[in-house]
Backbone of each chain as ProteinMPNN parsed JSONL, in Angstrom:
{"seq_chain_A": "MPRAEINIDRVLHALGDPTRRAILDKLSEGPLSVSRLAAPLDITLTAVVQHLQVLEESRLVHTEKVGRVRTCRIETAGFSVLEQWIGDRRSMWERRLDRLGDLLAEADEGE", "coords_chain_A": {"N_chain_A": [[-4.087, 1.25, -13.274], [-5.446, -0.543, -10.622], [-8.017, 0.736, -8.974], [-10.016, -0.01, -7.234], [-9.457, -2.3, -5.643], [-8.306, -2.254, -2.606], [-6.705, -3.167, 0.131], [-6.101, -4.112, 3.561], [-3.863, -5.743, 3.824], [-2.21, -5.105, 1.682], [-1.747, -2.384, 2.227], [-0.404, -2.494, 4.709], [1.836, -3.95, 3.959], [3.005, -2.133, 2.187], [3.605, -0.03, 3.962], [5.409, -1.221, 5.594], [8.028, -0.945, 4.826], [10.982, 0.897, 5.411], [12.093, 2.814, 3.607], [9.928, 3.444, 2.002], [8.328, 4.605, 3.923], [9.875, 6.835, 4.47], [9.604, 8.182, 2.058], [6.876, 8.833, 2.197], [6.988, 10.565, 4.369], [8.504, 12.683, 3.333], [6.724, 13.547, 1.353], [4.658, 14.387, 2.916], [5.186, 16.949, 3.532], [4.548, 18.287, 1.276], [3.645, 18.197, -2.285], [5.888, 16.627, -4.633], [8.208, 16.344, -7.408], [9.216, 13.271, -9.03], [12.009, 13.132, -9.362], [12.975, 15.116, -7.606], [12.108, 14.056, -5.26], [13.602, 11.742, -5.141], [16.245, 12.629, -4.897], [17.289, 13.283, -2.108], [17.224, 10.76, -1.022], [19.127, 8.873, -1.543], [19.033, 6.574, -3.136], [18.584, 4.68, -6.199], [16.89, 6.141, -9.057], [15.236, 4.337, -10.308], [14.658, 2.536, -8.236], [13.198, 4.247, -6.564], [10.986, 4.737, -8.192], [9.882, 2.183, -8.266], [9.188, 1.836, -5.54], [7.318, 3.883, -5.379], [5.346, 2.874, -6.996], [4.346, 0.719, -5.497], [3.344, 2.188, -3.331], [1.417, 3.655, -4.638], [-0.335, 1.68, -5.522], [-1.398, 0.907, -3.105], [-2.792, 3.075, -2.511], [-1.632, 5.163, -1.007], [-0.146, 7.068, -2.016], [-0.475, 9.396, -4.694], [0.255, 9.732, -8.086], [0.955, 11.874, -10.834], [1.349, 12.591, -14.206], [2.465, 15.375, -15.855], [3.151, 16.75, -18.806], [6.549, 16.292, -19.094], [7.062, 15.794, -16.512], [6.57, 13.904, -13.578], [4.476, 14.226, -10.898], [4.247, 13.705, -7.393], [2.039, 13.053, -4.722], [0.652, 12.866, -1.378], [-1.856, 10.448, -0.814], [-4.906, 9.995, 0.827], [-6.517, 7.77, 1.057], [-5.429, 5.127, 1.483], [-4.394, 5.395, 4.077], [-6.761, 5.804, 5.428], [-7.955, 3.289, 5.241], [-6.304, 1.84, 6.932], [-6.718, 3.188, 9.365], [-9.409, 2.628, 9.711], [-9.294, -0.123, 10.022], [-7.868, -0.378, 12.46], [-9.638, 1.011, 14.11], [-11.955, -0.612, 14.015], [-11.088, -2.841, 15.46], [-10.482, -1.69, 17.933], [-13.088, -0.938, 18.727], [-14.203, -3.445, 19.078], [-12.744, -4.433, 21.314], [-13.521, -2.575, 23.183], [-16.276, -2.98, 23.368], [-16.226, -5.518, 24.444], [-15.056, -5.022, 26.936], [-17.032, -3.421, 27.992], [-19.123, -5.277, 28.242], [-17.999, -6.937, 30.13], [-17.865, -5.163, 32.245], [-20.614, -4.816, 32.699], [-21.291, -7.394, 33.535], [-19.837, -7.552, 35.895], [-21.1, -5.539, 37.357], [-23.656, -6.625, 37.579], [-23.06, -8.879, 39.121], [-22.336, -7.605, 41.399], [-24.741, -6.387, 42.208], [-26.184, -8.646, 42.779], [-25.167, -9.515, 45.135]], "CA_chain_A": [[-4.019, 1.105, -11.804], [-6.739, -0.992, -10.116], [-8.342, 1.648, -7.88], [-11.012, -0.576, -6.329], [-8.83, -3.253, -4.725], [-7.389, -1.698, -1.63], [-6.923, -3.946, 1.34], [-5.185, -3.881, 4.679], [-2.655, -6.512, 3.572], [-1.42, -4.3, 0.764], [-1.358, -1.141, 2.913], [0.61, -2.823, 5.723], [3.059, -4.316, 3.234], [3.596, -0.88, 1.683], [4.115, 0.776, 5.082], [6.427, -1.993, 6.306], [9.379, -0.641, 4.342], [11.426, 2.208, 5.905], [12.277, 3.785, 2.52], [8.595, 3.918, 1.606], [7.852, 5.537, 4.966], [10.638, 8.076, 4.273], [8.953, 8.845, 0.919], [5.629, 9.423, 2.701], [7.334, 11.698, 5.23], [8.881, 13.787, 2.439], [5.522, 14.041, 0.668], [3.765, 15.012, 3.901], [5.5, 18.382, 3.513], [4.003, 18.862, 0.049], [3.91, 17.407, -3.495], [7.233, 16.71, -5.206], [8.458, 15.542, -8.603], [9.925, 12.023, -8.722], [13.453, 13.353, -9.251], [13.249, 15.864, -6.37], [11.839, 13.099, -4.187], [14.684, 10.753, -5.12], [17.54, 13.257, -4.603], [17.886, 13.114, -0.765], [17.006, 9.399, -0.506], [20.333, 8.089, -1.753], [18.771, 5.322, -3.86], [18.427, 4.955, -7.632], [15.586, 6.614, -9.513], [14.457, 3.118, -10.585], [14.161, 2.033, -6.943], [12.153, 5.175, -6.115], [9.799, 4.502, -9.029], [9.28, 0.921, -7.797], [8.537, 2.112, -4.248], [6.138, 4.712, -5.646], [4.308, 2.011, -7.564], [3.744, 0.008, -4.355], [2.577, 3.176, -2.568], [0.255, 4.037, -5.444], [-1.273, 0.55, -5.521], [-2.104, 0.865, -1.822], [-3.446, 4.384, -2.399], [-0.994, 6.015, -0.014], [0.429, 8.146, -2.835], [-1.038, 9.542, -6.027], [1.202, 10.411, -8.972], [0.32, 12.394, -12.047], [2.351, 13.07, -15.146], [2.075, 16.535, -16.658], [4.295, 16.936, -19.705], [7.6, 15.303, -18.82], [7.291, 15.7, -15.057], [5.592, 13.171, -12.771], [4.39, 14.796, -9.552], [3.728, 12.771, -6.391], [1.473, 13.648, -3.506], [0.0, 11.947, -0.438], [-3.282, 10.154, -0.991], [-5.3, 9.594, 2.184], [-7.361, 6.555, 1.045], [-4.732, 4.003, 2.109], [-4.333, 5.66, 5.519], [-8.11, 5.625, 5.97], [-8.156, 1.843, 5.367], [-5.573, 1.426, 8.132], [-7.421, 3.746, 10.518], [-10.661, 1.866, 9.833], [-8.924, -1.449, 10.534], [-7.561, -0.231, 13.892], [-10.872, 1.445, 14.773], [-12.832, -1.781, 14.149], [-10.566, -3.665, 16.546], [-10.686, -0.938, 19.18], [-14.482, -1.003, 19.184], [-14.414, -4.818, 19.563], [-12.208, -4.56, 22.685], [-14.293, -1.729, 24.09], [-17.55, -3.693, 23.593], [-15.928, -6.638, 25.339], [-14.842, -4.462, 28.274], [-18.35, -2.981, 28.464], [-19.853, -6.489, 28.668], [-17.339, -7.362, 31.364], [-18.322, -4.204, 33.248], [-22.012, -5.146, 33.002], [-21.287, -8.642, 34.302], [-19.34, -7.235, 37.246], [-22.149, -4.759, 38.027], [-24.728, -7.583, 37.919], [-22.552, -9.714, 40.215], [-22.337, -6.705, 42.553], [-26.148, -6.255, 42.629], [-26.647, -9.948, 43.269], [-24.537, -9.867, 46.43]], "C_chain_A": [[-5.363, 0.626, -11.257], [-7.117, -0.221, -8.845], [-9.253, 0.995, -6.841], [-10.369, -1.436, -5.238], [-7.868, -2.566, -3.786], [-7.68, -2.425, -0.331], [-5.798, -3.727, 2.342], [-3.835, -4.581, 4.461], [-1.673, -5.682, 2.735], [-0.891, -3.024, 1.451], [-0.242, -1.426, 3.93], [1.923, -3.235, 5.074], [3.77, -3.05, 2.752], [4.261, -0.094, 2.812], [5.234, 0.079, 5.838], [7.858, -1.661, 5.913], [9.818, 0.772, 4.762], [11.639, 3.246, 4.801], [10.917, 4.328, 2.071], [8.023, 4.867, 2.655], [8.589, 6.869, 4.848], [10.034, 8.881, 3.118], [7.674, 9.545, 1.396], [5.917, 10.644, 3.574], [7.736, 12.916, 4.402], [7.623, 14.407, 1.825], [4.518, 14.69, 1.631], [3.978, 16.519, 3.942], [4.958, 19.075, 2.263], [4.363, 18.019, -1.163], [5.314, 17.648, -4.033], [7.285, 15.929, -6.512], [9.251, 14.314, -8.19], [11.414, 12.298, -8.511], [13.816, 14.138, -7.988], [13.026, 14.983, -5.151], [13.033, 12.16, -4.012], [15.997, 11.343, -4.585], [18.082, 12.995, -3.191], [17.847, 11.667, -0.273], [18.192, 8.463, -0.712], [20.05, 6.686, -2.302], [18.514, 5.679, -5.327], [17.011, 5.436, -7.947], [14.663, 5.421, -9.772], [13.851, 2.566, -9.295], [13.033, 2.928, -6.427], [10.861, 4.914, -6.885], [9.092, 3.218, -8.588], [8.552, 1.11, -6.459], [7.245, 2.912, -4.468], [4.982, 3.871, -6.186], [3.569, 1.248, -6.453], [2.849, 0.967, -3.556], [1.314, 3.594, -3.317], [-0.802, 2.936, -5.43], [-2.043, 0.439, -4.199], [-2.769, 2.202, -1.504], [-2.952, 5.22, -1.222], [-0.388, 7.23, -0.719], [-0.328, 8.184, -4.164], [0.009, 10.247, -6.887], [0.484, 10.802, -10.261], [1.389, 12.971, -12.957], [1.789, 14.247, -15.941], [3.295, 16.881, -17.5], [5.329, 15.87, -19.419], [7.822, 15.075, -17.328], [6.171, 14.922, -14.359], [5.627, 13.718, -11.351], [3.706, 13.803, -8.604], [3.145, 13.551, -5.231], [0.837, 12.552, -2.658], [-1.438, 11.696, -0.894], [-3.755, 9.567, 0.339], [-6.062, 8.262, 2.224], [-6.708, 5.372, 1.753], [-4.647, 4.152, 3.627], [-5.697, 5.438, 6.164], [-8.416, 4.147, 6.172], [-7.511, 1.349, 6.665], [-6.284, 1.937, 9.39], [-8.712, 2.981, 10.79], [-10.378, 0.509, 10.485], [-8.626, -1.388, 12.038], [-8.852, 0.093, 14.66], [-11.832, 0.28, 15.017], [-12.404, -2.635, 15.338], [-10.758, -2.984, 17.897], [-12.123, -1.076, 19.66], [-14.825, -2.411, 19.668], [-13.954, -4.956, 21.001], [-13.086, -3.784, 23.651], [-15.648, -2.363, 24.403], [-17.335, -4.81, 24.607], [-15.745, -6.149, 26.781], [-16.157, -3.973, 28.87], [-19.136, -4.168, 29.009], [-19.314, -6.974, 30.01], [-17.797, -6.466, 32.522], [-19.749, -4.513, 33.684], [-22.092, -6.376, 33.895], [-20.854, -8.382, 35.746], [-20.4, -6.475, 38.036], [-23.276, -5.686, 38.472], [-24.314, -8.429, 39.13], [-22.619, -8.908, 41.523], [-23.754, -6.575, 43.127], [-26.648, -7.54, 43.284], [-26.128, -10.296, 44.662], [-25.48, -9.694, 47.615]], "O_chain_A": [[-6.355, 1.338, -11.417], [-6.591, -0.501, -7.768], [-9.257, 1.41, -5.682], [-10.7, -1.31, -4.059], [-6.717, -2.323, -4.15], [-8.768, -2.309, 0.233], [-4.717, -3.235, 2.017], [-2.793, -4.069, 4.869], [-0.486, -5.58, 3.044], [0.266, -2.644, 1.271], [0.743, -0.69, 4.001], [2.998, -2.91, 5.577], [4.986, -2.918, 2.893], [5.353, 0.445, 2.636], [5.932, 0.707, 6.634], [8.799, -2.059, 6.6], [9.104, 1.74, 4.498], [11.396, 4.433, 5.02], [10.773, 5.52, 1.797], [7.319, 5.82, 2.32], [8.003, 7.922, 5.097], [9.958, 10.108, 3.184], [7.419, 10.698, 1.047], [5.187, 11.634, 3.53], [7.36, 14.044, 4.722], [7.476, 15.628, 1.783], [3.642, 15.445, 1.211], [3.087, 17.275, 4.329], [4.913, 20.304, 2.199], [5.286, 17.208, -1.095], [5.859, 18.744, -3.902], [6.523, 14.984, -6.715], [9.885, 14.302, -7.135], [12.017, 11.758, -7.584], [14.842, 13.866, -7.364], [13.688, 15.153, -4.127], [13.423, 11.828, -2.893], [16.764, 10.658, -3.909], [19.215, 12.533, -3.059], [18.386, 11.373, 0.793], [18.249, 7.385, -0.12], [20.749, 5.729, -1.967], [18.259, 6.837, -5.655], [16.066, 5.173, -7.202], [13.465, 5.479, -9.493], [12.684, 2.177, -9.263], [12.03, 2.431, -5.915], [9.777, 4.876, -6.303], [7.863, 3.163, -8.54], [7.444, 0.608, -6.27], [6.223, 2.655, -3.833], [3.814, 4.114, -5.882], [2.342, 1.143, -6.462], [1.742, 0.607, -3.155], [0.276, 3.853, -2.709], [-1.999, 3.207, -5.339], [-3.173, -0.047, -4.162], [-3.241, 2.433, -0.39], [-3.728, 5.888, -0.538], [-0.149, 8.271, -0.107], [-0.76, 7.156, -4.684], [0.587, 11.248, -6.463], [-0.458, 10.144, -10.702], [2.234, 13.751, -12.519], [0.765, 14.124, -16.613], [4.341, 17.258, -16.972], [5.033, 14.678, -19.491], [8.662, 14.267, -16.931], [4.989, 15.228, -14.519], [6.661, 13.683, -10.683], [2.724, 13.153, -8.964], [3.686, 14.575, -4.812], [0.527, 11.464, -3.144], [-2.141, 12.619, -1.305], [-3.068, 8.724, 0.916], [-6.238, 7.684, 3.296], [-7.361, 4.686, 2.539], [-4.803, 3.183, 4.369], [-5.791, 4.952, 7.29], [-9.058, 3.776, 7.155], [-8.092, 0.548, 7.398], [-6.432, 1.199, 10.365], [-9.066, 2.72, 11.94], [-11.108, 0.055, 11.367], [-9.079, -2.244, 12.798], [-9.118, -0.476, 15.718], [-12.448, 0.185, 16.078], [-13.235, -3.093, 16.122], [-11.147, -3.62, 18.877], [-12.368, -1.302, 20.845], [-15.648, -2.566, 20.571], [-14.667, -5.523, 21.829], [-13.369, -4.23, 24.762], [-16.122, -2.303, 25.537], [-18.15, -5.022, 25.506], [-16.219, -6.781, 27.724], [-16.386, -4.083, 30.075], [-19.736, -4.094, 30.082], [-20.069, -7.366, 30.9], [-18.078, -6.941, 33.622], [-20.067, -4.48, 34.872], [-22.843, -6.411, 34.869], [-21.432, -8.922, 36.689], [-20.59, -6.72, 39.228], [-23.791, -5.565, 39.584], [-25.108, -8.664, 40.041], [-22.913, -9.444, 42.591], [-23.959, -6.641, 44.339], [-27.437, -7.506, 44.228], [-26.589, -11.25, 45.287], [-25.092, -9.949, 48.755]]}, "seq_chain_B": "MPRAEINIDRVLHALGDPTRRAILDKLSEGPLSVSRLAAPLDITLTAVVQHLQVLEESRLVHTEKVGRVRTCRIETAGFSVLEQWIGDRRSMWERRLDRLGDLLAEADEGE", "coords_chain_B": {"N_chain_B": [[11.829, -9.718, 28.156], [12.18, -6.863, 26.182], [10.704, -4.062, 27.176], [10.771, -1.373, 26.681], [11.702, -0.642, 24.119], [9.828, 0.047, 21.562], [8.793, 0.327, 18.422], [7.641, 1.86, 15.366], [8.45, 0.449, 13.128], [8.76, -2.185, 13.97], [6.146, -2.74, 14.835], [4.675, -2.479, 12.44], [5.872, -4.496, 10.954], [5.095, -6.726, 12.464], [2.305, -6.604, 12.125], [2.088, -7.021, 9.457], [1.787, -9.645, 8.702], [-0.576, -12.079, 7.721], [-1.399, -14.28, 9.339], [-0.663, -13.469, 11.885], [-2.366, -11.289, 12.111], [-4.767, -12.666, 12.14], [-4.545, -13.961, 14.577], [-4.669, -11.75, 16.31], [-7.27, -10.962, 15.757], [-8.753, -13.127, 16.765], [-8.075, -12.876, 19.478], [-9.231, -10.466, 20.011], [-11.769, -11.016, 20.717], [-11.556, -11.922, 23.237], [-9.404, -13.09, 25.995], [-7.241, -15.939, 25.493], [-5.947, -19.299, 25.881], [-2.722, -20.486, 24.745], [-2.927, -22.948, 23.373], [-5.693, -23.131, 22.785], [-5.895, -20.967, 21.171], [-4.329, -21.744, 19.038], [-5.675, -23.953, 17.95], [-7.905, -23.423, 15.922], [-6.399, -22.348, 13.894], [-4.902, -23.886, 12.204], [-2.129, -24.288, 12.037], [1.156, -25.228, 13.253], [1.796, -25.613, 16.796], [4.256, -24.628, 17.52], [4.717, -22.722, 15.515], [2.682, -20.911, 16.132], [3.54, -20.048, 18.636], [5.896, -18.738, 17.898], [4.839, -16.647, 16.324], [3.406, -15.359, 18.32], [5.465, -14.437, 19.885], [6.608, -12.44, 18.278], [4.423, -10.687, 18.205], [4.265, -10.061, 20.878], [6.686, -8.75, 21.327], [6.225, -6.442, 19.909], [4.367, -5.343, 21.427], [1.636, -5.837, 20.961], [0.325, -7.926, 21.855], [-0.102, -9.488, 25.023], [1.306, -11.978, 27.016], [0.887, -14.408, 29.6], [2.044, -16.677, 31.964], [0.433, -18.955, 33.943], [0.762, -21.353, 36.212], [0.689, -24.219, 34.319], [-0.39, -23.173, 32.099], [-0.344, -20.854, 29.453], [-1.656, -17.749, 28.999], [-3.065, -15.578, 26.578], [-3.57, -12.196, 25.676], [-4.96, -9.238, 24.138], [-2.806, -6.443, 23.794], [-2.765, -2.979, 24.115], [-0.756, -1.138, 23.62], [0.995, -1.36, 21.335], [-0.791, -0.862, 19.245], [-1.425, 1.747, 19.841], [0.963, 3.058, 19.248], [0.963, 2.855, 16.478], [-1.369, 4.282, 15.849], [-0.621, 6.787, 16.765], [1.47, 7.334, 15.016], [0.108, 7.496, 12.53], [-1.596, 9.613, 13.156], [0.2, 11.757, 13.591], [1.098, 12.181, 10.982], [-1.276, 12.816, 9.658], [-1.855, 15.267, 10.937], [0.22, 16.791, 9.981], [-0.415, 16.956, 7.205], [-2.809, 18.311, 7.393], [-2.078, 20.74, 8.529], [-0.568, 21.699, 6.421], [-2.523, 21.982, 4.448], [-4.054, 23.925, 5.677], [-2.28, 26.089, 5.644], [-2.126, 26.45, 2.904], [-4.736, 27.175, 2.422], [-4.774, 29.632, 3.785], [-2.973, 31.081, 2.217], [-4.376, 31.172, -0.199], [-6.575, 32.66, 0.624], [-5.333, 35.086, 1.266], [-4.413, 35.792, -1.27], [-6.815, 36.202, -2.458], [-7.809, 38.382, -1.031], [-5.996, 40.26, -1.847], [-6.743, 40.849, -4.382]], "CA_chain_B": [[11.164, -8.956, 27.075], [12.507, -5.436, 26.281], [9.416, -3.352, 27.116], [10.95, 0.028, 26.315], [11.881, -0.511, 22.672], [8.67, -0.277, 20.739], [8.83, 1.303, 17.347], [6.692, 1.683, 14.269], [8.993, -0.564, 12.231], [8.446, -3.467, 14.584], [4.684, -2.899, 14.85], [4.221, -2.716, 11.064], [6.332, -5.834, 10.57], [4.235, -7.694, 13.154], [0.953, -6.563, 11.556], [2.161, -7.334, 8.025], [1.557, -11.066, 8.448], [-2.004, -12.397, 7.868], [-1.652, -15.184, 10.479], [-0.598, -12.661, 13.109], [-3.611, -10.501, 12.189], [-5.828, -13.61, 12.529], [-4.368, -14.154, 16.026], [-5.197, -10.548, 16.962], [-8.728, -10.971, 15.621], [-9.251, -14.114, 17.738], [-7.896, -12.336, 20.832], [-10.119, -9.311, 20.187], [-13.005, -11.527, 21.338], [-11.271, -12.235, 24.635], [-8.146, -13.82, 26.22], [-7.25, -17.376, 25.176], [-4.695, -20.022, 26.103], [-1.993, -20.692, 23.484], [-3.436, -24.122, 22.649], [-7.018, -22.816, 22.242], [-5.652, -19.999, 20.093], [-3.733, -22.462, 17.909], [-6.595, -24.966, 17.406], [-8.591, -23.158, 14.642], [-5.518, -21.659, 12.948], [-4.364, -24.862, 11.256], [-0.658, -24.246, 11.978], [1.717, -25.907, 14.427], [1.882, -24.863, 18.041], [5.552, -23.923, 17.449], [4.531, -21.533, 14.671], [1.862, -19.957, 16.891], [4.399, -19.488, 19.686], [6.794, -17.781, 17.239], [4.037, -15.457, 15.982], [3.078, -14.672, 19.578], [6.673, -13.743, 20.338], [6.688, -11.205, 17.48], [3.336, -9.807, 18.655], [4.589, -9.6, 22.225], [7.785, -7.783, 21.209], [5.687, -5.162, 19.413], [3.334, -4.964, 22.417], [0.275, -5.969, 20.437], [-0.225, -9.029, 22.661], [0.591, -9.771, 26.275], [1.045, -13.351, 27.456], [1.228, -14.624, 30.999], [1.96, -18.095, 32.289], [-0.026, -19.275, 35.298], [0.887, -22.812, 36.288], [1.159, -24.777, 33.051], [-1.147, -22.562, 30.986], [0.007, -19.497, 29.06], [-2.841, -17.05, 28.488], [-2.738, -14.443, 25.699], [-4.607, -11.177, 25.509], [-4.582, -8.044, 23.379], [-2.213, -5.307, 24.508], [-3.085, -1.852, 23.233], [0.396, -0.237, 23.428], [1.452, -1.425, 19.947], [-1.791, -0.184, 18.416], [-1.319, 3.183, 20.118], [2.124, 3.537, 18.494], [0.529, 2.972, 15.085], [-2.333, 5.388, 15.778], [0.158, 8.011, 16.936], [2.219, 7.517, 13.766], [-0.831, 7.992, 11.52], [-2.082, 10.918, 13.63], [1.256, 12.754, 13.338], [1.106, 12.476, 9.545], [-2.528, 13.524, 9.358], [-1.802, 16.673, 11.356], [1.131, 17.46, 9.037], [-1.146, 17.273, 5.965], [-3.846, 19.297, 7.679], [-1.385, 22.029, 8.673], [-0.177, 22.124, 5.073], [-3.743, 22.432, 3.761], [-4.435, 25.186, 6.308], [-1.378, 27.122, 5.101], [-2.545, 26.64, 1.518], [-5.994, 27.929, 2.532], [-4.417, 31.001, 4.157], [-2.355, 31.707, 1.042], [-5.444, 31.43, -1.166], [-7.389, 33.751, 1.176], [-4.534, 36.299, 1.091], [-4.417, 36.098, -2.706], [-8.167, 36.658, -2.717], [-7.893, 39.742, -0.46], [-5.098, 41.108, -2.611], [-7.281, 41.107, -5.727]], "C_chain_B": [[11.523, -7.472, 27.192], [11.251, -4.587, 26.072], [9.573, -1.937, 26.567], [10.966, 0.22, 24.785], [10.629, -0.901, 21.913], [8.614, 0.762, 19.639], [7.924, 0.879, 16.195], [7.154, 0.573, 13.306], [8.581, -1.96, 12.698], [6.934, -3.754, 14.53], [4.174, -3.225, 13.441], [4.666, -4.079, 10.56], [5.422, -6.894, 11.184], [2.858, -7.764, 12.488], [0.924, -6.966, 10.087], [1.842, -8.784, 7.695], [0.086, -11.445, 8.701], [-2.315, -13.344, 9.044], [-1.617, -14.399, 11.792], [-1.847, -11.789, 13.241], [-4.772, -11.398, 12.597], [-5.761, -13.872, 14.038], [-4.965, -12.959, 16.781], [-6.719, -10.526, 16.902], [-9.365, -11.956, 16.604], [-9.207, -13.516, 19.143], [-8.77, -11.102, 21.098], [-11.424, -9.73, 20.86], [-12.807, -11.867, 22.814], [-9.983, -13.028, 24.778], [-8.315, -15.316, 25.932], [-5.914, -18.0, 25.576], [-4.039, -20.249, 24.75], [-2.597, -21.865, 22.694], [-4.822, -23.861, 22.056], [-6.904, -21.817, 21.095], [-5.175, -20.732, 18.84], [-4.752, -23.349, 17.185], [-7.232, -24.602, 16.056], [-7.658, -22.615, 13.559], [-4.843, -22.59, 11.936], [-2.856, -24.678, 11.001], [-0.125, -24.886, 13.261], [1.757, -24.986, 15.642], [3.184, -24.038, 18.061], [5.418, -22.628, 16.646], [3.729, -20.471, 15.423], [2.715, -19.262, 17.955], [5.356, -18.442, 19.086], [6.051, -16.481, 16.866], [3.724, -14.643, 17.241], [4.274, -13.88, 20.092], [6.833, -12.403, 19.598], [5.636, -10.198, 17.959], [3.627, -9.245, 20.046], [5.692, -8.535, 22.193], [7.294, -6.428, 20.7], [4.544, -4.664, 20.298], [1.932, -4.859, 21.83], [-0.459, -7.058, 21.222], [0.587, -9.122, 23.952], [0.286, -11.216, 26.654], [1.551, -13.512, 28.881], [1.049, -16.09, 31.319], [1.526, -18.256, 33.739], [-0.065, -20.792, 35.379], [1.42, -23.324, 34.965], [0.505, -24.116, 31.844], [-0.682, -21.137, 30.72], [-1.207, -18.847, 28.413], [-2.406, -15.806, 27.709], [-3.907, -13.474, 25.674], [-4.045, -10.014, 24.701], [-3.87, -7.056, 24.295], [-2.359, -4.102, 23.582], [-1.875, -0.969, 22.901], [0.879, -0.197, 21.979], [0.516, -0.688, 19.012], [-1.708, 1.33, 18.613], [-0.153, 3.796, 19.346], [1.724, 3.782, 17.032], [-0.445, 4.147, 14.911], [-1.613, 6.738, 15.88], [0.887, 8.356, 15.631], [1.309, 8.084, 12.668], [-1.284, 9.413, 11.883], [-1.079, 12.039, 13.347], [1.248, 13.165, 11.868], [-0.14, 13.255, 9.141], [-2.433, 14.996, 9.747], [-0.839, 17.463, 10.471], [0.378, 17.878, 7.767], [-2.154, 18.383, 6.207], [-3.246, 20.688, 7.836], [-1.032, 22.588, 7.297], [-1.389, 22.665, 4.313], [-4.227, 23.761, 4.342], [-3.602, 26.336, 5.735], [-1.784, 27.482, 3.674], [-3.819, 27.487, 1.487], [-5.721, 29.39, 2.835], [-3.852, 31.757, 2.955], [-3.416, 32.073, 0.008], [-6.308, 32.606, -0.707], [-6.667, 35.087, 0.993], [-4.551, 36.764, -0.365], [-5.754, 36.721, -3.096], [-8.343, 38.107, -2.251], [-7.098, 40.738, -1.298], [-5.667, 41.517, -3.968], [-7.902, 42.483, -5.876]], "O_chain_B": [[11.203, -6.86, 28.211], [10.79, -4.412, 24.944], [8.617, -1.364, 26.046], [10.326, 1.125, 24.248], [10.408, -2.084, 21.653], [8.408, 1.946, 19.904], [7.511, -0.274, 16.075], [6.331, -0.148, 12.743], [8.119, -2.79, 11.915], [6.512, -4.868, 14.219], [3.352, -4.124, 13.262], [3.934, -4.746, 9.828], [5.025, -7.846, 10.511], [2.307, -8.851, 12.306], [-0.145, -7.224, 9.534], [1.647, -9.121, 6.527], [-0.442, -11.165, 9.777], [-3.368, -13.226, 9.671], [-2.428, -14.629, 12.689], [-2.335, -11.569, 14.349], [-5.669, -10.959, 13.317], [-6.793, -13.99, 14.698], [-5.679, -13.135, 17.768], [-7.382, -10.127, 17.86], [-10.396, -11.655, 17.207], [-10.167, -13.628, 19.906], [-9.018, -10.74, 22.248], [-12.1, -8.917, 21.49], [-13.774, -12.073, 23.547], [-9.501, -13.59, 23.795], [-9.396, -15.877, 26.109], [-4.885, -17.326, 25.606], [-4.712, -20.212, 23.72], [-2.756, -21.773, 21.477], [-5.109, -24.313, 20.948], [-7.715, -21.821, 20.169], [-5.563, -20.388, 17.723], [-4.704, -23.485, 15.962], [-7.121, -25.388, 15.115], [-8.085, -22.438, 12.418], [-4.284, -22.134, 10.938], [-2.378, -24.887, 9.886], [-0.862, -25.064, 14.231], [1.752, -23.761, 15.525], [3.21, -22.909, 18.551], [5.934, -21.581, 17.039], [4.049, -19.284, 15.365], [2.624, -18.049, 18.149], [5.596, -17.395, 19.687], [6.561, -15.378, 17.064], [3.771, -13.413, 17.232], [4.122, -12.798, 20.659], [7.147, -11.378, 20.202], [5.922, -9.009, 18.1], [3.282, -8.104, 20.353], [5.642, -7.55, 22.931], [7.876, -5.392, 21.02], [3.852, -3.702, 19.967], [1.161, -3.952, 22.141], [-1.688, -7.106, 21.249], [1.792, -8.87, 23.97], [-0.871, -11.634, 26.616], [2.5, -12.854, 29.308], [0.022, -16.684, 30.987], [2.18, -17.75, 34.651], [-0.848, -21.436, 34.68], [2.494, -22.909, 34.53], [0.808, -24.46, 30.702], [-0.627, -20.311, 31.631], [-1.723, -19.333, 27.406], [-1.502, -15.08, 28.124], [-5.072, -13.873, 25.654], [-2.832, -9.832, 24.593], [-4.282, -6.853, 25.438], [-2.097, -4.208, 22.384], [-1.955, -0.138, 21.997], [1.144, 0.881, 21.447], [0.953, 0.019, 18.104], [-1.896, 2.099, 17.669], [-0.256, 4.917, 18.847], [2.101, 4.79, 16.434], [-0.351, 4.905, 13.946], [-1.948, 7.694, 15.181], [0.915, 9.51, 15.204], [1.681, 9.024, 11.965], [-1.346, 10.294, 11.026], [-1.458, 13.129, 12.919], [1.375, 14.346, 11.545], [-0.068, 14.224, 8.385], [-2.867, 15.871, 8.998], [-1.043, 18.654, 10.234], [0.514, 19.011, 7.305], [-2.345, 19.27, 5.374], [-3.8, 21.679, 7.36], [-1.175, 23.783, 7.039], [-1.295, 23.679, 3.622], [-4.74, 24.616, 3.619], [-4.124, 27.396, 5.391], [-1.788, 28.651, 3.287], [-3.971, 28.383, 0.657], [-6.331, 30.283, 2.246], [-4.201, 32.911, 2.707], [-3.366, 33.149, -0.589], [-6.724, 33.439, -1.513], [-7.278, 36.089, 0.621], [-4.683, 37.952, -0.656], [-5.828, 37.625, -3.929], [-8.926, 38.939, -2.946], [-7.478, 41.9, -1.438], [-5.143, 42.416, -4.625], [-8.39, 42.826, -6.953]]}, "name": "protein", "num_of_chains": 2, "seq": "MPRAEINIDRVLHALGDPTRRAILDKLSEGPLSVSRLAAPLDITLTAVVQHLQVLEESRLVHTEKVGRVRTCRIETAGFSVLEQWIGDRRSMWERRLDRLGDLLAEADEGEMPRAEINIDRVLHALGDPTRRAILDKLSEGPLSVSRLAAPLDITLTAVVQHLQVLEESRLVHTEKVGRVRTCRIETAGFSVLEQWIGDRRSMWERRLDRLGDLLAEADEGE"}
């Protein structure tokens, strides 16, 4: 699993699928084995494993095999990438609004 | 434009496309006309208009036509939906970790 490469493109692609979001919602309640995760989702085990792989590659989920059971849990790294991406944009808009405010204040003083 | 219907599915789909993210990045610097927005993107004006429609439906962008010029600017509502979605999940995980902490503390006291 390439742990270093985690980008916004991959995270947004992973989160764009409703089944993958349902998996994340299930795991938000606590770690689960792959088979217990699959049971209420009404899709094949193979499909669940494929979704898990996408989620793992974007570091939204971490899975670990102990003996014959693979356990899945939420990993926060992928969510942090998304939060960082939104935060960067928010600060850009806020800086822009601040500059606008300064310009308006200057115009006011100049009157 | 249906302003009421704004959901995480739509927002994530809109953000999943790199050209649409490039449009948002351009607009983060300030409002632009559709033609000035299209110029550096190296895609047709029709394609830009289609991307803008998706962004507008997810309330990530607001456009307004004054005379013959349509001006585009960032709208924060779509981003707020995404932040809320992440925030809800984060608080779920934190509550779960708190409960786990309480259980460990109880186990510790019981020793």
